[in-house]
C-alpha positions in Angstrom: -79.4 -209.8 -96.9 -76.2 -210.4 -94.7 -73.8 -207.7 -94.9 -70.6 -208.4 -92.5 -68.8 -205.6 -90.5 -64.5 -206.3 -91.1 -64.1 -204.5 -87.3 -62.1 -206.9 -85.7 -63.3 -207.2 -82.3 -67.6 -206.3 -82.9 -69.1 -208.5 -81.1 -71.5 -209.1 -83.6 -70.4 -209.1 -87.1 -73.7 -209.6 -89.4 -76.1 -206.6 -90.3 -79.0 -207.3 -92.1 -79.8 -204.7 -95.1 -83.0 -204.6 -97.9 -82.9 -206.3 -101.0 -83.9 -202.7 -101.9 -81.2 -201.2 -100.0 -78.8 -202.9 -102.3 -80.2 -202.2 -105.5 -80.7 -198.5 -104.9 -77.1 -198.5 -104.1 -76.2 -200.1 -106.8 -77.6 -197.7 -109.0 -76.4 -194.7 -107.8 -72.4 -192.8 -107.6 -73.0 -191.0 -104.1 -74.0 -193.5 -101.9 -75.3 -193.4 -98.5 -73.1 -195.1 -96.0 -74.3 -197.9 -94.2 -73.1 -198.5 -90.6 -72.8 -202.0 -88.5 -75.9 -201.4 -86.2 -73.6 -203.3 -83.1 -70.3 -201.1 -83.5 -70.8 -198.1 -86.2 -68.3 -199.7 -88.5 -68.7 -198.7 -92.0 -70.2 -201.2 -94.1 -69.2 -200.3 -97.6 -65.7 -200.0 -98.8 -64.1 -197.6 -100.3 -67.6 -196.7 -101.5 -67.7 -199.7 -103.9 -67.6 -203.1 -101.8 -69.9 -204.4 -99.7 -68.7 -207.6 -97.8 -71.0 -210.4 -97.2 -69.0 -213.3 -95.7 -65.7 -213.8 -93.8 -63.5 -216.3 -95.5 -60.8 -217.0 -93.0 -58.7 -215.1 -90.6 -54.9 -215.0 -89.6 -52.1 -213.7 -87.9 -51.7 -211.4 -91.1 -55.1 -210.6 -90.6 -58.7 -211.6 -92.5 -60.3 -212.1 -95.8 -63.8 -211.4 -97.2 -66.1 -212.1 -99.7 -67.7 -209.0 -101.2 -69.9 -207.6 -104.0 -68.8 -205.2 -106.0 -71.5 -202.5 -106.2 -69.5 -201.0 -109.4 -70.1 -203.4 -111.7 -73.0 -203.3 -114.7 -73.9 -206.7 -114.6 -77.3 -207.7 -113.9 -76.1 -209.5 -110.7 -72.9 -207.6 -108.3 -69.9 -209.3 -109.0 -67.9 -210.9 -106.6 -64.7 -209.8 -104.9 -61.8 -211.1 -102.4 -61.0 -208.5 -99.9 -58.1 -209.0 -98.1 -57.8 -206.9 -94.7 -54.4 -206.8 -93.2 -55.0 -206.1 -89.1 -51.8 -206.9 -86.7 -52.6 -208.9 -83.9 -50.4 -206.5 -81.7 -50.9 -202.7 -81.4 -48.6 -200.4 -83.6 -46.3 -197.7 -82.6 -46.2 -194.5 -85.0 -42.7 -196.0 -86.5 -44.6 -199.2 -87.0 -47.4 -197.8 -88.9 -45.4 -196.2 -91.3 -43.5 -199.0 -91.9 -46.5 -200.9 -92.9 -48.3 -198.3 -94.6 -44.7 -197.9 -96.8 -44.9 -201.7 -97.4 -48.4 -202.2 -98.0 -48.2 -199.4 -101.1 -45.1 -201.0 -102.3 -46.1 -204.7 -102.5 -49.8 -203.7 -103.8 -48.1 -201.7 -106.6 -46.0 -204.9 -107.3 -49.4 -206.9 -107.1 -51.4 -204.2 -109.4 -48.5 -204.8 -111.9 -49.2 -208.5 -112.3 -50.9 -208.7 -115.7 -51.4 -212.7 -116.2 -54.5 -214.9 -116.8 -53.5 -217.2 -114.4 -52.9 -214.8 -111.4 -56.3 -213.3 -109.8 -56.2 -209.2 -110.8 -55.7 -206.7 -108.0 -58.7 -204.3 -108.5 -58.0 -201.9 -105.8 -56.1 -201.6 -102.9 -56.9 -198.6 -100.6 -56.5 -198.0 -96.6 -59.1 -196.9 -93.9 -59.4 -195.3 -90.9 -61.2 -196.5 -88.3 -63.8 -194.4 -86.6 -64.8 -193.6 -82.9 -68.3 -195.6 -82.8 -70.5 -192.6 -84.7 -73.5 -193.3 -82.1 -71.1 -192.2 -79.6 -72.5 -194.8 -77.2 -69.2 -197.1 -76.6 -66.0 -195.2 -76.7 -63.2 -196.6 -78.9 -59.9 -195.3 -78.0 -57.9 -193.7 -80.6 -58.5 -194.4 -84.5 -56.8 -196.9 -86.2 -56.0 -197.7 -89.6 -56.7 -200.8 -92.0 -55.5 -201.8 -95.1 -57.4 -203.8 -98.1 -56.5 -205.4 -101.0 -59.7 -206.3 -103.0 -58.7 -209.3 -105.8 -60.4 -211.2 -108.4 -62.7 -214.1 -106.9 -62.0 -217.5 -108.1 -65.1 -219.9 -108.1 -63.6 -223.4 -107.6 -62.0 -225.7 -105.4 -58.1 -225.3 -104.5 -55.7 -228.6 -105.1 -55.6 -229.4 -101.4 -59.8 -230.0 -101.5 -59.8 -231.8 -104.5 -57.0 -234.3 -102.8 -59.0 -234.8 -100.2 -62.3 -235.7 -102.5 -60.1 -238.0 -104.6 -58.4 -239.6 -101.5 -61.9 -240.3 -100.0 -62.6 -242.5 -103.0 -58.9 -244.1 -103.1 -57.2 -241.7 -105.0 -54.6 -239.8 -105.7 -53.5 -237.6 -108.8 -52.3 -239.7 -111.7 -48.4 -238.3 -113.1 -49.8 -237.2 -116.2 -52.1 -234.9 -114.2 -49.5 -233.6 -111.8 -47.4 -233.1 -115.1 -50.0 -230.7 -116.7 -50.6 -228.9 -112.9 -46.4 -228.3 -113.2 -46.6 -227.3 -116.4 -49.3 -224.4 -116.1 -47.7 -223.7 -112.5 -44.3 -223.0 -114.2 -46.0 -220.4 -116.9 -46.8 -218.7 -114.2 -43.5 -218.6 -112.3 -41.5 -218.0 -115.7 -43.8 -214.8 -115.4 -43.0 -213.8 -111.6 -39.8 -214.2 -112.0 -39.4 -212.4 -115.2 -41.3 -209.8 -114.2 -39.7 -206.1 -113.5 -40.7 -202.5 -113.0 -38.6 -199.7 -111.7 -38.2 -200.8 -108.5 -39.0 -205.0 -108.8 -36.4 -207.6 -110.6 -38.7 -210.5 -110.1 -41.7 -211.4 -107.9 -41.4 -214.4 -105.4 -44.3 -216.0 -104.5 -43.0 -217.3 -101.1 -46.1 -219.6 -100.1 -46.7 -222.3 -103.0 -48.8 -224.9 -101.6 -51.7 -227.1 -103.1 -54.2 -224.6 -101.2 -53.0 -221.9 -103.0 -53.4 -223.5 -106.4 -57.2 -222.9 -107.3 -58.7 -225.0 -109.9 -61.6 -222.8 -112.2 -64.8 -224.0 -112.2 -66.1 -223.1 -115.4 -62.9 -224.0 -117.0 -60.6 -226.0 -114.9 -57.9 -223.4 -115.9 -55.6 -223.1 -112.7 -54.8 -220.1 -110.8 -52.0 -219.4 -108.0 -53.1 -217.4 -105.8 -52.1 -215.4 -102.2 -48.9 -213.8 -102.9 -48.4 -213.3 -99.7 -48.0 -209.7 -99.4 -50.2 -208.8 -96.7 -48.3 -211.4 -94.5 -44.8 -210.3 -95.5 -45.9 -206.9 -94.0 -47.1 -207.8 -90.9 -44.0 -210.0 -90.2 -41.6 -207.5 -91.0 -43.2 -205.4 -88.5 -44.0 -208.0 -85.9 -41.1 -210.6 -85.9 -38.3 -207.9 -87.0 -38.0 -209.8 -90.2 -35.6 -208.3 -93.0 -37.5 -206.6 -95.9 -35.5 -209.2 -98.0 -36.8 -212.3 -96.1 -39.4 -214.4 -95.0 -40.8 -216.0 -92.2 -44.1 -217.5 -94.3 -43.5 -220.8 -93.4 -45.6 -223.8 -94.5 -43.5 -227.1 -93.4 -43.4 -230.0 -95.6 -43.5 -227.5 -98.8 -41.5 -224.1 -97.6 -37.4 -225.4 -98.1 -35.1 -225.2 -96.0 -33.5 -222.1 -96.5 -37.1 -220.2 -95.6 -37.5 -223.0 -92.7 -34.3 -221.5 -91.8 -35.3 -217.3 -91.8 -32.6 -217.1 -94.9 -33.1 -215.1 -97.9 -35.4 -217.1 -100.7 -34.5 -216.8 -104.3 -36.5 -218.1 -107.8 -35.6 -222.0 -106.7 -37.2 -221.5 -103.6 -40.5 -221.2 -105.5 -39.5 -224.2 -107.8 -38.7 -226.2 -104.7 -42.4 -226.0 -103.0 -44.0 -226.7 -106.7 -42.3 -229.8 -106.9 -43.5 -230.8 -103.2 -46.6 -229.6 -104.2 -46.1 -232.3 -106.7 -45.2 -234.6 -104.6 -48.0 -234.0 -102.5 -50.6 -234.3 -105.3 -48.7 -237.7 -106.2 -48.8 -239.6 -103.2 -51.2 -238.0 -100.4 -48.7 -237.3 -98.0 -47.0 -234.3 -96.3 -43.4 -234.1 -98.2 -41.5 -233.8 -95.1 -43.2 -236.6 -93.6 -41.7 -238.8 -96.3 -38.1 -238.3 -96.6 -38.5 -235.0 -98.2 -36.0 -233.1 -98.6 -33.0 -235.0 -97.2 -34.1 -238.7 -98.3 -35.5 -238.6 -102.1 -35.8 -242.5 -102.3 -38.8 -242.2 -100.0 -41.5 -240.4 -101.7 -41.2 -242.9 -104.6 -42.2 -245.4 -102.3 -45.8 -244.3 -102.2 -46.5 -243.5 -105.6 -45.8 -244.6 -109.3 -44.0 -242.4 -111.5 -41.5 -242.7 -114.0 -37.4 -242.1 -113.6 -37.9 -239.6 -115.9 -39.8 -236.8 -113.7 -38.7 -238.3 -110.5 -35.4 -237.1 -111.8 -36.8 -233.8 -112.4 -38.7 -233.5 -108.8 -35.6 -234.3 -107.4 -33.6 -232.0 -108.4 -36.5 -229.1 -107.7 -36.2 -230.7 -104.5 -32.5 -230.3 -103.8 -32.2 -228.7 -99.4 -29.2 -227.1 -101.3 -30.3 -224.0 -103.8 -27.3 -224.1 -106.0 -28.2 -227.4 -106.8 -31.5 -227.1 -107.7 -33.3 -226.1 -111.3 -32.2 -222.1 -111.5 -34.9 -221.4 -113.4 -39.0 -221.8 -114.3 -37.5 -222.4 -118.3 -34.8 -225.0 -117.3 -37.6 -227.1 -116.1 -39.8 -227.2 -119.0 -37.0 -228.0 -121.3 -36.5 -230.9 -119.1 -40.2 -232.2 -119.2 -39.1 -232.2 -123.1 -36.0 -234.4 -122.8 -36.4 -238.2 -123.3 -34.0 -239.3 -121.5 -33.5 -238.9 -117.3 -30.2 -240.2 -116.2 -28.6 -237.2 -117.1 -30.5 -235.2 -114.3 -28.9 -237.7 -111.5 -25.7 -235.8 -112.8 -25.3 -232.5 -111.0 -27.1 -233.0 -108.0 -24.2 -232.8 -105.9 -22.1 -229.2 -106.7 -19.3 -227.9 -105.1 -21.5 -225.6 -102.9 -22.8 -228.5 -101.2 -19.4 -229.1 -98.8 -20.8 -229.9 -95.6 -19.6 -233.7 -94.5 -23.2 -234.4 -93.8 -24.7 -233.2 -97.1 -22.5 -235.1 -99.0 -24.1 -238.1 -96.9 -27.5 -237.4 -97.0 -27.2 -237.3 -101.2 -25.2 -240.0 -101.6 -28.2 -241.8 -99.7 -30.6 -240.5 -101.5 -29.1 -241.4 -104.8 -27.9 -244.9 -104.2 -31.5 -245.8 -102.3 -29.7 -247.8 -100.3 -30.8 -247.2 -96.8 -27.2 -246.8 -95.5 -27.2 -245.8 -91.3 -25.7 -242.6 -91.3 -24.0 -243.2 -87.8 -22.7 -247.2 -86.8 -24.9 -248.6 -84.3 -22.5 -247.6 -81.3 -23.9 -244.5 -81.5 -27.6 -245.6 -80.5 -28.8 -247.6 -77.9 -32.3 -248.8 -76.0 -30.7 -251.5 -73.9 -28.4 -253.6 -75.7 -25.2 -251.9 -75.3 -24.0 -249.3 -73.0 -22.9 -245.8 -74.3 -20.5 -245.4 -71.8 -17.2 -246.2 -71.0 -17.7 -248.9 -68.4 -14.2 -251.0 -68.9 -12.6 -250.2 -66.4 -14.4 -250.8 -62.6 -11.5 -252.0 -60.6 -11.3 -249.1 -58.6 -15.1 -249.4 -58.0 -16.4 -251.0 -54.6 -17.7 -254.3 -54.8 -21.1 -253.8 -54.8 -20.5 -251.4 -57.9 -19.1 -254.0 -59.6 -21.6 -256.4 -58.9 -23.9 -253.6 -60.4 -22.3 -253.6 -63.4 -22.1 -257.2 -63.9 -26.0 -257.6 -63.3 -26.3 -254.7 -66.1 -24.1 -256.6 -68.5 -26.5 -259.5 -67.6 -29.2 -257.7 -68.3 -28.2 -256.1 -71.8 -27.3 -259.3 -73.0 -30.8 -260.1 -72.4 -32.4 -257.2 -74.0 -30.4 -257.5 -77.4 -31.2 -261.4 -77.2 -35.3 -259.8 -77.0 -35.6 -261.2 -73.8 -37.1 -258.5 -72.3 -38.2 -260.2 -69.1 -34.7 -261.3 -68.2 -33.6 -258.2 -69.1 -36.1 -256.0 -66.9 -35.3 -258.2 -63.5 -31.2 -257.7 -64.0 -32.0 -253.9 -64.6 -33.3 -253.8 -61.5 -31.1 -255.8 -59.9 -28.2 -253.7 -60.9 -30.3 -250.3 -59.9 -30.4 -251.9 -56.4 -27.1 -252.8 -56.1 -26.0 -249.2 -57.7 -27.7 -247.6 -55.3 -26.8 -249.9 -52.1 -22.9 -248.9 -52.9 -23.1 -245.5 -52.6 -19.9 -245.4 -54.5 -19.0 -242.2 -56.5 -17.9 -244.2 -59.1 -21.5 -245.9 -59.4 -23.0 -243.3 -61.6 -24.0 -245.2 -64.2 -27.4 -246.0 -63.0 -29.1 -243.2 -64.8 -28.6 -245.3 -68.1 -29.4 -248.9 -66.7 -32.8 -246.7 -65.3 -33.7 -246.3 -69.1 -33.1 -249.2 -70.0 -35.2 -251.2 -67.3 -38.2 -248.8 -68.3 -37.6 -250.2 -72.1 -37.4 -253.3 -70.9 -40.6 -253.1 -69.5 -42.2 -250.8 -72.4 -41.3 -253.7 -75.0 -43.3 -256.1 -72.8 -45.9 -254.0 -73.2 -45.6 -254.4 -76.9 -46.8 -251.7 -78.4 -44.2 -248.5 -77.1 -44.5 -245.4 -78.2 -40.3 -243.8 -79.0 -38.4 -240.7 -78.6 -34.6 -240.3 -78.4 -32.2 -238.1 -75.6 -29.0 -236.7 -77.5 -26.3 -236.5 -74.9 -22.7 -235.4 -75.0 -20.5 -238.6 -74.6 -17.7 -238.7 -76.7 -14.5 -240.0 -74.2 -13.8 -237.6 -71.9 -14.9 -238.0 -68.3 -16.5 -234.6 -67.7 -18.9 -235.4 -70.8 -19.8 -238.4 -69.5 -21.0 -236.8 -66.2 -22.7 -234.5 -68.2 -24.9 -237.3 -70.0 -25.6 -239.0 -67.3 -27.1 -235.8 -65.5 -29.6 -235.4 -68.2 -30.5 -239.0 -68.2 -31.3 -238.6 -64.9 -34.3 -236.2 -65.3 -35.5 -238.7 -68.2 -35.0 -241.3 -66.8 -37.4 -239.8 -63.6 -40.1 -239.1 -66.1 -40.1 -242.3 -67.9 -39.9 -244.4 -64.4 -43.5 -242.0 -63.3 -44.8 -242.7 -66.5 -44.5 -246.2 -67.0 -45.4 -246.8 -63.7 -48.7 -245.2 -64.2 -51.4 -248.2 -64.7 -52.7 -246.2 -68.4 -49.3 -244.4 -69.7 -49.9 -242.7 -72.8 -53.5 -244.2 -73.8 -52.5 -247.5 -72.6 -48.7 -247.4 -74.2 -46.0 -246.9 -72.2 -42.6 -245.0 -73.1 -39.6 -246.5 -74.7 -36.6 -243.6 -75.2 -33.3 -244.4 -77.4 -30.4 -243.1 -76.2 -27.9 -241.3 -78.7 -24.4 -239.4 -78.4 -23.4 -237.0 -80.8 -19.5 -236.8 -79.2 -20.5 -233.0 -78.6 -19.9 -232.4 -82.1 -21.4 -230.2 -84.7 -21.1 -232.5 -87.9 -21.8 -235.7 -85.9 -25.4 -233.5 -84.2 -25.9 -233.5 -87.4 -26.1 -237.0 -88.4 -27.3 -237.6 -85.8 -30.7 -235.4 -85.9 -30.7 -237.0 -89.8 -30.5 -240.1 -88.5 -33.9 -239.8 -85.9 -35.8 -237.5 -88.5 -35.2 -240.5 -91.1 -35.5 -243.2 -88.6 -32.6 -244.3 -89.9 -31.4 -246.0 -87.0 -29.2 -249.0 -87.4 -30.2 -252.5 -86.7 -33.6 -251.1 -86.9 -34.2 -251.2 -83.1 -36.9 -248.1 -83.7 -39.1 -247.5 -86.6 -41.1 -244.1 -85.7 -39.1 -241.4 -83.3 -41.8 -239.2 -82.0 -39.9 -236.3 -80.3 -36.1 -235.8 -78.9 -34.8 -234.4 -75.8 -31.2 -232.3 -76.5 -29.0 -231.4 -77.6 -26.4 -230.5 -74.9 -24.5 -227.6 -76.1 -25.9 -224.7 -78.4 -23.6 -225.3 -81.3 -24.8 -228.8 -81.6 -28.2 -227.6 -81.2 -28.5 -225.1 -83.8 -26.6 -227.3 -86.2 -29.6 -229.9 -85.8 -32.0 -227.8 -85.8 -32.7 -227.4 -88.7 -32.7 -231.2 -90.0 -35.4 -231.3 -87.3 -37.6 -228.4 -88.7 -37.1 -229.7 -92.3 -38.6 -233.5 -91.1 -41.2 -232.0 -88.4 -39.5 -233.2 -85.7 -39.4 -231.8 -82.8 -36.2 -231.4 -79.9 -36.8 -230.2 -76.8 -33.0 -229.0 -75.5 -32.8 -228.6 -71.6 -29.0 -227.0 -71.8 -29.2 -225.0 -74.8 -29.2 -221.3 -73.7 -27.5 -219.3 -76.7 -29.7 -216.1 -77.3 -31.7 -216.3 -80.5 -30.4 -213.9 -82.8 -31.7 -213.6 -86.7 -29.0 -211.5 -88.1 -25.6 -211.2 -87.0 -24.7 -208.5 -84.6 -21.8 -206.2 -85.2 -19.3 -208.6 -84.0 -20.6 -211.5 -85.9 -23.0 -213.3 -83.6 -25.8 -215.2 -84.7 -28.1 -217.7 -83.5 -30.6 -218.6 -85.8 -32.5 -221.5 -83.7 -35.0 -223.5 -85.5 -38.4 -223.4 -84.0 -39.0 -226.9 -83.9 -36.6 -226.6 -80.6 -38.2 -225.3 -77.8 -35.8 -224.8 -75.0 -36.6 -225.3 -71.0 -33.7 -223.7 -69.7 -34.0 -219.6 -70.0 -31.4 -217.9 -72.1 -27.9 -216.2 -71.3 -29.9 -212.7 -71.0 -31.0 -214.3 -68.0 -27.9 -215.6 -66.6 -26.3 -212.0 -67.9 -29.0 -210.2 -65.2 -28.5 -212.5 -62.3 -25.0 -211.6 -62.7 -25.0 -207.7 -62.9 -27.6 -207.8 -60.6 -24.8 -209.3 -58.2 -22.0 -206.8 -59.8 -24.2 -204.0 -58.7 -25.0 -205.6 -54.9 -21.9 -206.7 -54.3 -18.7 -205.4 -56.2 -20.1 -201.8 -57.1 -18.8 -200.1 -60.6 -15.9 -200.7 -62.5 -13.9 -202.1 -65.4 -15.1 -205.7 -66.1 -12.7 -207.8 -67.9 -14.6 -211.0 -70.1 -12.6 -214.2 -71.3 -14.7 -215.9 -74.2 -14.1 -217.9 -76.8 -15.5 -216.7 -79.8 -15.8 -219.8 -82.4 -18.7 -220.9 -79.8 -22.2 -219.8 -79.6 -22.9 -220.3 -75.8 -19.5 -218.7 -74.8 -19.9 -215.7 -77.5 -23.9 -215.6 -76.6 -23.1 -215.1 -72.7 -20.1 -212.5 -73.3 -22.6 -210.4 -75.4 -25.5 -210.7 -73.1 -23.6 -209.4 -70.1 -21.0 -206.5 -72.0 -24.5 -205.2 -72.8 -25.0 -204.3 -69.2 -21.5 -202.0 -69.0 -20.6 -199.1 -71.4 -18.2 -200.0 -74.0 -15.2 -198.4 -72.5 -15.7 -200.3 -68.7 -15.0 -204.1 -71.1 -12.1 -205.8 -71.6 -12.8 -208.9 -73.9 -10.2 -211.9 -74.5 -11.0 -214.5 -77.1 -9.2 -217.6 -75.2 -9.7 -218.7 -78.9 -6.9 -216.7 -80.3 -5.0 -215.9 -76.9 -3.6 -218.3 -74.3 -5.0 -217.9 -70.5 -1.6 -216.6 -69.4 -1.4 -214.1 -72.5 -5.3 -212.9 -70.9 -5.0 -212.6 -67.5 -2.6 -209.5 -67.8 -5.5 -207.8 -69.5 -7.7 -208.4 -66.3 -5.1 -205.6 -64.7 -7.3 -202.8 -63.2 -10.4 -204.8 -63.9 -13.1 -204.7 -60.3 -14.3 -208.5 -62.2 -13.4 -211.1 -64.4 -16.0 -212.8 -66.2 -15.3 -216.7 -67.4 -17.8 -217.1 -70.3 -16.1 -220.1 -71.1 -17.9 -223.6 -72.6 -17.9 -227.0 -71.0 -14.7 -228.4 -72.4 -13.1 -225.9 -71.4 -14.0 -225.6 -68.4 -11.6 -227.7 -65.8 -8.0 -226.3 -67.5 -9.3 -222.7 -68.4 -11.0 -221.9 -65.2 -8.0 -223.7 -63.1 -5.4 -221.6 -64.6 -7.5 -218.1 -64.2 -7.6 -218.9 -60.8 -4.1 -219.8 -60.6 -3.2 -216.4 -62.7 -5.6 -214.7 -60.3 -2.7 -213.6 -58.1 -4.6 -210.0 -57.5 -8.0 -212.2 -56.4 -10.3 -210.4 -58.4 -13.9 -212.0 -58.7 -14.9 -214.7 -60.6 -17.9 -214.9 -62.5 -18.9 -217.6 -64.9 -22.2 -219.4 -66.5 -23.6 -222.5 -66.4 -21.0 -224.4 -68.4 -18.7 -224.1 -65.7 -21.2 -225.9 -63.0 -20.8 -229.9 -61.7 -22.8 -232.1 -60.4 -20.1 -233.9 -58.7 -17.9 -232.7 -55.4 -15.2 -230.4 -56.7 -11.8 -231.6 -55.8 -10.4 -227.4 -56.9 -12.6 -226.3 -54.6 -10.6 -224.7 -52.1 -9.0 -222.8 -55.0 -12.6 -221.3 -56.1 -14.3 -220.3 -53.3 -15.5 -217.3 -54.3 -16.3 -218.1 -58.0 -20.0 -217.3 -58.4 -22.0 -218.9 -61.3 -25.4 -218.2 -62.8 -27.3 -221.6 -63.6 -30.7 -222.3 -64.9 -31.8 -224.0 -61.6 -30.8 -225.2 -58.3 -32.4 -228.6 -56.6 -32.8 -226.5 -53.1 -35.9 -224.5 -55.0 -37.5 -227.4 -56.5 -41.1 -228.7 -55.4 -40.4 -231.0 -52.0 -42.0 -234.1 -54.2 -39.1 -233.5 -57.1 -36.6 -233.3 -54.1 -38.0 -237.1 -52.4 -38.3 -238.6 -55.8 -35.1 -238.1 -56.7 -33.7 -239.2 -53.3 -35.5 -242.2 -54.0 -33.8 -242.5 -57.6 -30.3 -241.5 -57.3 -29.6 -242.1 -53.5 -27.2 -239.4 -52.2 -26.4 -238.5 -55.6 -26.7 -234.3 -55.7 -29.1 -233.2 -59.2 -28.0 -230.6 -60.6 -29.7 -228.4 -62.8 -29.0 -230.4 -66.2 -31.0 -232.9 -64.6 -33.9 -230.5 -63.2 -34.3 -229.1 -66.9 -33.9 -232.1 -68.2 -37.1 -233.6 -66.5 -38.4 -230.1 -67.6 -37.7 -231.4 -71.4 -39.1 -234.9 -71.2 -42.2 -234.1 -69.1 -42.9 -231.5 -72.4 -42.9 -233.9 -74.7 -45.1 -236.7 -73.3 -47.7 -233.9 -72.1 -47.6 -232.8 -75.7 -48.1 -236.7 -76.6 -50.4 -237.5 -74.7 -52.6 -234.5 -75.1 -53.0 -236.2 -78.9 -55.4 -239.3 -78.0 -54.4 -242.4 -79.4 -52.1 -242.0 -81.9 -49.8 -239.2 -81.5 -47.7 -238.0 -84.0 -44.6 -235.6 -84.7 -46.6 -233.2 -86.2 -49.3 -233.3 -83.5 -46.4 -232.7 -81.1 -45.5 -229.6 -82.7 -49.1 -228.2 -82.9 -49.4 -228.8 -79.7 -46.4 -227.6 -78.1 -46.6 -224.2 -80.3 -50.2 -223.4 -78.9 -49.4 -220.6 -76.9 -51.5 -221.4 -74.2 -49.9 -225.0 -73.6 -48.4 -225.0 -70.0 -47.5 -227.6 -67.5 -45.9 -228.1 -64.0 -42.3 -228.8 -63.8 -39.8 -229.1 -61.6 -38.8 -225.6 -62.2 -42.4 -224.3 -61.5 -44.7 -223.3 -64.9 -43.1 -224.2 -68.2 -44.5 -222.3 -70.9 -42.7 -220.7 -74.1 -42.7 -217.6 -75.6 -43.2 -217.1 -79.7 -39.4 -217.9 -80.5 -40.4 -221.2 -78.3 -37.8 -220.1 -75.5 -38.7 -220.6 -72.1 -41.2 -218.1 -70.9 -39.9 -216.2 -67.1 -42.6 -215.7 -65.0 -42.7 -213.4 -61.7 -44.0 -216.4 -59.7 -40.7 -218.5 -60.8 -38.5 -216.1 -59.3 -35.6 -217.9 -57.7 -37.0 -221.0 -59.2 -35.4 -220.2 -63.0 -32.1 -218.3 -63.0 -30.3 -218.5 -59.7 -26.8 -217.9 -59.0 -24.4 -220.3 -57.0 -21.3 -220.3 -55.5 -18.7 -223.0 -54.2 -18.9 -224.1 -51.1 -17.7 -226.8 -48.6 -19.8 -230.1 -48.3 -21.1 -231.9 -45.2 -17.6 -233.4 -45.5 -14.9 -230.6 -45.2 -12.7 -232.2 -47.0 -14.9 -231.5 -50.3 -16.8 -228.8 -52.3 -20.0 -228.2 -54.2 -22.3 -225.6 -55.1 -24.3 -224.1 -53.0 -27.5 -221.2 -53.5 -26.6 -218.0 -53.7 -29.3 -215.5 -52.1 -30.6 -213.2 -54.2 
């Protein structure tokens, strides 16, 4: 008989023992321990349980099927054993936390006594011994923790649905209602469960694979209460003991996906998502849930009454849901469904986008969330090109050709559009006019025309901060250069992505978090005016950290990946003492290093060139980036050596006197404050105190105020002088003598990440597939800034070999024309 060794890392886990020995072990209370012949691990756990095979494994540990040697029946009963095994080695303090939480969670499970919850038989600890034969040194003994539960023989609902789909079938409404009623009975019990320490038990991970139909009587069981995973995530990922990071996209509610506190209605949401999955056969997140609750009904036949109940359970806002299992059971008894529509919007749903989303789903009329002038593939320009009278003749000719190309694109005459856009690009390059900076948008339009000629393009989007202000139009052009560079290289290859070319939807978000949220919702739901695209696979963007964190909530709920090239605020799950929190979705990946790297570089510069002393920091507490950079930098100093001034509360001329006596001034200001407040700070700096700043103060363009800021030192993610020679050559061929700055470089990397993620999926790339590829710890590409890899939070990894490629310092210096200034690299 095969017996399984539970030691992690054992090279060969299977062991053979004689059937006669098994019978002998069953009929004695004092059992002789059996050991793994490969590593010496005890095979009989707690003198009672004999593991037979591994059922599954994950980041939290492993699950085994085992025999219970103490059962009196003719055959030993089968049990399920869960072994808690952290991936990372634990410090003594962490191990103590694991022990405490493990016992607490196990006692809660032990107290649950319901006929549709697998019974907990035992929980125990095992100190892993050194190899008993003394052959293989195994280091310090390590503790393992085990739960033993009732084994439910049968298939889970995920397996049942897969079997039905092979036959072209799904679950009927009547079947799903019966499943819902049974599970509501279980949740009513768990949510009302109480002991001396616990007031209600939340499952946290309800999904089809965690509902098992017992083979012998078709009774449904709710399994896997997530206790083991919760213990590991508290210790390894820093979760609060009252929060959860257990996530199943499509089934976990928005508050859980965003690492916020879960509640009873979170379980009810996941149960409703499970019902939708059984009815439609589709992952709920891929059919509009939770922000477009009309979409899922197109994939099944369901009565209005039952649909209304599920819709209320699926509200993205917890206060709008049913608050108890009892309420739903009562609703299922009602004959009318109309009253369930009333109250879908509560006073808690105050955000403008929430109101738009709920109205959108109730009316079932798919009205555009934003006007058509927020989106373009080539049928309109998103830049203000109304006044080109001061441009050179060739530049004006270029704009005319571009206009003709736009007209042809809007008429879907893509061959003509392609020729017109190419002619415009040639004229833009020949003009050598600083006002001719719109060629990056034209380059995207050209390749979109090529992609549409190919007749089967793949679509991604780039979100830029165009809002009517010149400095943000310049930033948008910088970001577009990087994306256009990647798109052109791809579309000029023979095979593109499995024979398909790439088109890029350009979207503006006004550099406004409220608009950014609407943009994210429109992209997630493919709710694009005039239906110019129907399946957006990934997003490059957004620009600011404020916009990115807001949009990220929507992207995560709809399994849409965004790769931001410019957001750098430090992720922080819980509020700091000053109130800073930046809980960025894990569906947002970032190609720029965080503000921690910028703060490190600036502080090293201070130590080498300025010396010790007080630091004055000017920042804006209402903006994520500004607060992030301020906090990352001030951590380098003793609290008594930091003088801070919040420019959202004080004028710059009120902040300036606070800097008297400081050895330096850190301008932790955002892009929309850059020119005005920086100039004012420079003018008020009569003492010529060294000025430092972050990447938001950087400009690709020649600086009109350069003579006043010769000593300004900025920390930026990258510089073109440190990029590979091939990138520099290609950039010159695209953009001529236009300087390529850091936003172009990191946007190139962001677009390249998405392209490689699509390529690795094969013929039919999907949103979920893109996330899975990028989420793989082994994912890696060679970009303009070296090796692009992501850490477990999906932020950019900074490798030692990338030193002086990622995270650099620049200063204001004279350009080749002595009357102009630019940012030059500071040697570190």
